[in-house]
N, C-alpha and C positions, 0 to 999 in steps of 0.2 A: 783874405778877409779874416778878421779875428773872430774866434768862437768863444762864447762864455760858457764853459762846460760846467762850472760849479754853481751858477746862479742864473736861472731862467727868468726873464722879465715877467712871465706869467705867474711866477711865484711871489711877486712883490706884494700881492694882496694879503699875504700872510705875515708880513714883516713891517717894521717901522722904518722911517727914513734913516734914523740913526743906525739901525742894523744894516740897512743897505749900504750906507757909507762905510761902515766898518768892514763889511765883507769885501767891498770893492778895494779898499785900501790894502787889506791883508792878502788879497788874491793875486798871485804872480801871473795868472793867466789873462788878466784884464789890463789892456793898455790904457793910458791916461785919457785918450779921446773917448773910448767906449765907456770908461768909468764916468766921465762927465755927462755923457748922454743918458745913462741910466739914472744918475742922480737927478738930472733935470726932469726925467719922466716921473720919478717918485715925487718930486716937489709939485709938479703940475697936477698930478692925479691925487695929491693929498692922501697918500697911502697911510693907513693906520694899522695898528696891531689887530690881526684877526685871531682871537684866542681860540676859536674852534679849529682853525687850520693848524695853528701851532700845536694845540693839544692833540690833534689827530696824529701829527708826526711823532709826538712824544709818547703816545699811547696812554696819556693821562687826561681825564676830563677836567681836572681842576674845578670840580663842582661837588658840592655837598647837597644832600637833599634834606629838607625839613618836612616831615610828615606830621600833620596836625590832626589829632583825633577830635572829632566834634562830639561833645557830650549830647546825648539825646534829649536831656532836659534843659539844655541851654535856651534861653529866650532870644538871645542875639545870635548872629551868624557865627561869631567866634568869641571865645572868652577874652575880654580886654586884657587880662594878664598875659595871655599868649601874644597879643599884639605887641606889647612892650618887649617880650622875649624875642619875637621875630626880628624886631628892629635891632636889638643888641647883637643877635647872632649874625645878622647880615653885615653889620659894621665890622664885627670881629673877623668874619670870613673875608671881607674886602681887604682888610689890613694884611691878610695872608695871601692875597691875590687869588682868592677862590670865589666862584660864583655860587649862588644859592638857588636851588630849585625847590619851589614850594608846592606841596600837594596836600589836599584834604582827604582823609581816609576814614573809612568805617571799620577798619581793623578786621578785615575778612581773614580767613584762615591762611591765605597765601600772600598777604601784603608784603612780607619781606622777600619772599622768593620772587614775586613779580618784579619788585624794584631791582633786586640784584641781577636778575636775568636781562633787564633792559640795558644795563651798563650805562645808565644815565649819570650816575654819581659814584664817587669813590667811597663815600661814607654817608650814614644816615643819622640824623638827630630826630628823635621822636618827642613831640610835645603832646602830653595827654595819652593815656594808655588804656582807657576804659576800665574794665574790671581787672584788678591786680592779679587775682588768682589765675585767670585765663591768660593774661599777658605773660606772666612769669613762666608759665608752662611753655609758651612759644619761645621765650628767651633761652630756655634750657637747650633748645635745638640749634642755637646760633653760636655755639662756642667758636671763638676766633673771628667772628664776623665784625665788620666795621659799623656797629650800631651802638648809639649812645642815647640814653633816655633821661629826660628831666623827670625825676620822680623820687621815690623813697630810697634811702640808703639803709639797707638791712643786712646785718651780719650774715654771711654765708649765702646770700642770694646770688644767682648766676647773672652774668651780663655786666654792663657798665652803666652806672647811674651817677648823675649829679643832681643835687636837690638842696632844698632849704632845710635848716635845722628846725623842723616843724614843732618838735617837742619844746624846744627853747622858746619858739614863737608863742605857743599856747601859754607857756609859763609867764612870760613877760606881759602878755595881754591881761591875764587874770590877776597877776600881781598888781598891775596898775589899778584895776578896779578895786581890789582889796585895800590898797593904800588910800583910795578915795572914801573908804568907809563902807563899801558894799559887802554884804555877807551872803545874801541870796542871789547867786549869779547863775543865770541860765547858760546852757551851751546849745548852739544850733549847728548841727553838722552830722555827717554819716560816720559812725564809729565802728563800722563792720570791718572784718578782715580784708574785704575787697577794696577798701579805701584807706590804706595804711597812712597816707599823709594826713588825712583828717583825723584818723585814730590817734596819731602822734600829737596833734594839736589838742585833742581831748585829754591825752595823758599828761601833757604839760599843764592844762587847766586843773586836772586833779592834783597834780604835784603842788601847785600854788595853793590850792585849797587846804591840802593836808598840812603844809608848812604853817598855815594860819590856824590850824586846829579845827578845820571844818571838813566834814564828810560830804562827798558829792551825793546828790539826790537824783535818782532815776527820773523823778517827775519833772526835773528841771533840764532834762536833755530831750531835744526834739530833732529828729532826722531831717537833714536838709542837704541837697546837692548844691554845687556852686552856681546857682541861678537865682535871679530875683524872685521868680514865681515860687520856687522851692522854699526860699527863705521866708517869703510872705506866708505860705501855708504852714510852715513850722511855727512861726510866731502866733498864728491863729490857733494852732493846736495848743500851745502853751496857755493862751488866754482861755480856751475852753476848759482846760484842766482846773482853772481857778486856783492855781498855785502862786504864792507870793514870790515876786522877784523884783529887784530894783536895778538890775543890770543884766546885759546879755553879751556873751562873747560868741560871735558868729565865725564859722570856719572859713568864710570867704567874704569879700566886700560885696559881691553881687547878692549873696544871701542876706547880708546886713542891710542893704538898701531895700530889699523886699520886706525884711522884718520891720524896719522903721515905718513903712507904709501901713503894715498890718497893725502895729501898735497905735498909730494915729487913728486908724479907723476904729480901734477899740477904745478910743477916748483918752489915750495916754500920750503925753508929750515926751519928746526926746530932745535934750537930756533931763527935762524937768522931773518926769516920773521914772523914766528908765534910761540908764546910760548904756550906750552900745559901742562895741569894738568890733572891727572887721579884721580881715586878713588878706594881704596881697598889695595894697596901695595902688589900685588901678587909678587911672586919671580921674574918673568920675568921683572918687572918694573925696578929693579936695574941693569939689564943686557942689557936693550934695548939701542939702539944708536939713540939719546942721552939717558942717564939714565933718567927715568921718575919721575918728581915731582908729588907727589900724596898725597892723604889723607889716612892715615893708620887706619884700623879698628883693634882693639886689640883682635886678635883671641885667644891668650893665656889666657887672662883674661876672654874673653867671654866663652871659653870652660868650665872653672871652674864654672863660674856663672850659666851657663845653666845646668850643671850636678847637682850642689847643689840645684837649684830651682826645677828640675825635681824630685829629690829624696825627696824633701819636699812634693811634690804632692803625690808621692808614699806612703809616710808615713802618709798621711792624714792631713798634716800641711798646713797652709796658705802660699802663696807666692805671689809675686807681679811682674808685668811686669816692666822692667827697661831699661834705655838707657845707653850706654857705650860711654864715651867721645872719639872722634877721635883725630888724631894728624897729622899735616902737615909735610910731609917729603920732604925737598927741595933737588932737584938734578939738572941735567944739561939741562932739557928740557925747561927752562924758562930763560929769560934774560931781562934786563931793556929795555923799549921802546926807 
């Protein structure tokens, strides 16, 4: 009786029909009759690739993890911008034959250690990092680890980051309002050191004002997190200050949507009395009333860049942090002064 020493039928669950056929053709230990029997079994049982079985044999999970940090002030379950990013990362990973493991995190002290010890993924992409100061302290302890963050790219910072050119985004948003004739432009966003992305958007806003010969006014800046409720409260605060403004640049679309509601409650129309610009270009921005002018972050391009960079780290190759160019999307929420 012939014995198939290099291929056990029980192993067929981990391979495809084409792989079975190729192995049988190439194996000198399998006679034609046995070869046909095994091929018939594979076809009848409709064997498919079992990635977990093959990955176990190769000692590679072919999985990357996406850890999403939930902002405590978010009104919804997940920032809509991250939803777009999740989709683009998943598509980019699939194109490289990688699965994606999604996990929501509160960024406890041991979140990286816990994930690495589980051996569930070869690398980690982090969306949302909470407070930057605390996060960067943790990153300093991860030298050489396969972790990539969507966030600010700051000279000399440890770790690996891919992010939007937020300063340029703030500049083109404010320049658009200036070109429409607005001179008193409010800024709604958190400009603290713990929020460097929002801070960069503010610096871009200031740069555009300075180029137009205008000094920024502290009374026209109100702190807001990327959440509708926060934007609403920030706009309410501006109205309480009784400071004149004909336009507002909001550091997030969610904040902008909340601000529009507050302005309406205050008896102002958008864009009749106040023009509003957001940031991110979440899906809701184009369906808002009025449709929101905003700064688009290229999530499709970002997903591919992030997956490619992470897999370079996994392979032990050098990679670099980089910024992605933003784009101004003009809609109906702005009009000439």
